[in-house]
N, C-alpha and C positions, 0 to 999 in steps of 0.2 A: 504493500500500500504506500503510495506517495504522500507523505504527510505534509509536503509543501504545496499540494494542490489547493486551489481556492475552495473555501468552505461556504456553505449556505449561511446567510445572516441569522442572527438571533432576534426574536421578537420580544420586546419588552412591553408589558401591559401594566399600567398603573391602576390604582383603585377606581379612578374615574373611568378608565377604559372598561373595567370589569362591569361597573354599573351601567354603562352605555350599552353593553352587550347583553345585559340580563333580561330574560323573559321567563317569568316564573313557570308557566305551563311547560315550556320546552325544557327547562331545567329539571323539573320533576320527571318528565318523559325520559330524559337522558339517564337519570339514575335508575328508573324502572328498567330500562334496557340493560343496564349494567348488572343489576341485582337479579335479573331474570336469566342471566347467562351463567357460564361456568366460572366459579371462583374457587381457587385452591388456597390453602394456607401459605404455600410458597409465594403466591402472588402478592399477599398482603401480610408480611411478617409483623410481629409485635413491635410497637413503638419503643423508642429508647429515650432515656432522660439523663442528661449530664447536669450536674450541679456544682456550682462553685460559690465563692464568697460574693453574695449579692446578685447572683445570676443563675438562671437555669436555661437549658436548651433542650427542647423536645424535637425528636426526629421521627418522621413518618414516611414510609416508602411503599410503593405499590407498582405493579404492572397493570396497565389498563386492560380491561376486558376486551378492548378492540384488538389487542395484540400489537398495536403499532407503536406505542410509547411506553416508557417507564418514567417515573417521576418521584420527587421527594418534596416534602414540606418541612421547613425548619421554623420553629417558633422560639423566639428568644425573649426572655423576660428579664429586665433590669429591676430587681425587687426594690432597690432604694428609691427609684423614681416612679415605679409603677408603670413604666413604659414597656410595650410589647411590640415586636415586629414579626410579620409572617412573610416568608419567602417560599415560592413554589418554583421548582425547575422541572422542565420536561426535556427528555432526551429521546431521540429516535432509536427504536429498538434494534434496527439493523446496522446503523452506522455509529451509534453512540454520540452523535452530534447533539449539541445543546440547541434545542428548538426555541425555547421560550424561558423567560424569567418573569414571574408574575407576582405583583403585590398580593399576598394571600389573605389580607384582612377581610375583604368583602367576600372572597371565595369561601372562606370558612363560614361566614354567616349564611351565605346562600346555600351551601351544601348541607348545613345542619338543618335549616328550615325546610328545604325541599325534600330531604330524606324523611323528615318528620311528617310532612304533608303526604308523601307517598304511603308511609305506614298508616297514618291516620285514615286516609281514604279507604284502605283495605280493611281496617279494623272497626271503624265507627259504624253506628247504626245507619241504615239506609235513609236517604232523603236529606233535606236541610237539617243542619245541626245547630244546636244551641251551644255556644262556646263560652267556657270560663277561662280567663287568662290570669295567671299569677306572674306579675312582672310587667313593666311598661317601658323597657329599654330596647336596645338594638335587636336582641334575639327575639323578644316578644313581638316586636313590629314585623320582623321578617317572617316569623311563623304565621301570623295572621294573613299577611300578604300571600304567602305560599299556599296556605290552606284555601284561601278564597279563589285561587286559580284552579282548584280541582273539586271544590265542594261549595254548595250554597250555604251561607251562614245566615240562619234565621234570626238569631239574637246573639249578643255578646255582652258579657260582664267582665270587667277588668278590675283587679286589685293591685295596688302598689302601696307600700307604706308611706310614700310621699304623695299627698293629695293632689298637688299641682301636676305631677307626672301622670297619675291615672286619669285625671280630667282631660289632659292634653291627648292622651292615648285614645280615650273614648271619643273625643271630638274628631280626631283623624279617622277612626274606624267608622264613624257615622258618615263622613264624607266619602270614604273610599270603599267600604265593605258592606255595611248594613246600617240603616237608620235606627235600628233597635240596639244600639250600643250605649252602654252607660257605665260609669264608674261606681264602684261599691266600696264600702268602708271596712271590709274584712275578707280574708281569703275564703272563709266559709260561705259568704254571700256570693262569691264568684263561682263556687264549685257546686253548691247544693242543687241548682236547677239545670246544670250543664249535661249535655250528652257527651261532650268532648272537652277535656281539660288540658290546657297547655301550661305546663309549669316551666317558666323560663326566667327564674330569678334566684340568685343565691340567697339562701336563708341566713338569717342573722344568728351568729354563734353556732352555725351548722346544726340548728334545730330544724326538724322537718316542718315544712310549711303546708303539707297536705296531710289531713287526718282522714284515714280510710273510712271512718264512720260517716263522712260527708258524701261519699260517692253513692249515688243511687244505682239500682240495677240498670245495666246497659251502658254504663259510662266507659269511655275510652280515655286513658290518661297518657299524655305525652310528657316525658320527663327528660330534660336535657342538662340540668344544672348540677348534678352530683357525679363528677367523673373521677374523684379521688377518694381514698378511704376515709378521710376526715370530713367529707362533704355529704350532706343528706338533704333530700327534698321530700320524699314520701316516707311515711312512718311504717312501722311493721304491720299495722292493721291493713294498710293499702296492699302491701305485698301478700299478706295472707289471704285477702279477698280476691286477688287477681286469678282469673281462670287461665290466663295465658300471659306470658311476659316475652315480648319480642325484643331482641337486642341486635343492634348493628354489629357489635363485636362481643360475642357471647362470653369469651374468657375474661375480657376486661370488665364487662358489666358484672359478672359473677364475682370476680376476685378483687376488683379495684374500686367498685362503687360503694360508697358508704351505706346506701340504702340496702343493698344486698348483703353486705357484711353484717349489718345490724339484724337483718331478717334471719340469717343463718344462726347468729348468736342467740336469737330468741327461739330457736328450734323449728323454724319454718323451712320446709323442704321446697326449694326453688328449682332444683335441677330438673324435675319432671315437667315443669311448666315453662322452662326457659328455652326458646328456640331462636335460630338465626333469622334475621330479616330476609336473607336470600331464600330461605325455605318458604317463607310466606309469599314473597313476590313470584317465585317460580311455581307455586302451587303445590309444593311438596308437603306443606303444612296448611291446614284449614285455619283461617283466622277466626271470624265470628261465626259460630254455629247456632247461637241462640240470642234473641234480642235482650236477654237479661244478663248476659255475661259481662263481667268487668275485665277489660283487657288493658294491658300496659305496653307502651312502646318506650324502651329505655335506650338512650343514646349516650355514647361516650365519644363519638366521632371516629371516623375511619379514613385512613389514607386512600382507600379505594374511592371514596366520595370526592376527596380533594383532586385526585389525579384524573378521574373520569370527567369531572366538571372542568378542570383546567384544560384538558385536551379539547373538550367541546368549545370552550372560549377561544382557544388558540385557533381552531379551524374557522370559527365565526369571524374572528378578528382578521385572519388572513384573507377571507373572502370579501370582507367589507372594507379592508384597508385601514383598520383601526390599530393603534399602537405605534411604537417607534422601532424601526429596524436598526439594529446595531451590527457592526462588524462581528464576525464569528468570535465569540469570547473564549471559547475553549476548543483546542485542536486535538481531536482523538489521535492516539498513536498506536502503532502496531506492537503488540506484546506477545 
């Protein structure tokens, strides 16, 4: 191989570029295609975490289900300042060339919400859904937008501990999603009448914000905020009442999520009810078999979601001429 030969350019996409390229329904469809295909453990290995004084670095890698690209996402957190950066790289599977460098902040939010919408659409009761939202920030906003792309939302109630934030969220939802959106003054008020609950807020002192006693029969719960052992969103009653728990990454949900660690410590058997999202989307597992079932989708985030979505954005950007072309940043060599 002649390593001095000219190389293809590398496409750089900013967060603004990612938002310009975003279409929620298409994003959900791209993830559905991926989860409906063949996924092996070798394609999506466990994430890694490096820790130092005042910093941590998380790495996620995956081979796309298209078979065309491989990629990585690096998340760096400077704990002293609270600043976090997300970088995604895509390489050509055949040539190892660096195809793209993407600001992954919005990609992370998009893939989380779109995957949740995909799962919720398969698990929630049929027809328009009444939605309860815990949280009024970036993730909660994305989740409602993604859900609205695949389901009719009949009513929405939102709780945030900050009154101004929940009122602002409800006003936005009335303008964009449903006129029957309102802010409520407790998480219980948001959950009690909901068919679908979206929990997208870090709990204070890592105390669960969802009490399983609030869930009426037929409720679907989407939980995205407890991805570490010390974090909790749903209490043990919620997990005990769940007829099925669908996880984007089964091993990490089971072993690294505070919700599941607490449930096992309480003697609750989760293994028989814990299934991969890929099995639900491919049809290997039946989701809702009764209108009275309580179903849970638990997400910790997967490199597969990042890389599949990044690949889609790269192709869209190339077709539409969005982003900045850079000289080849990395030259593959023969080994």
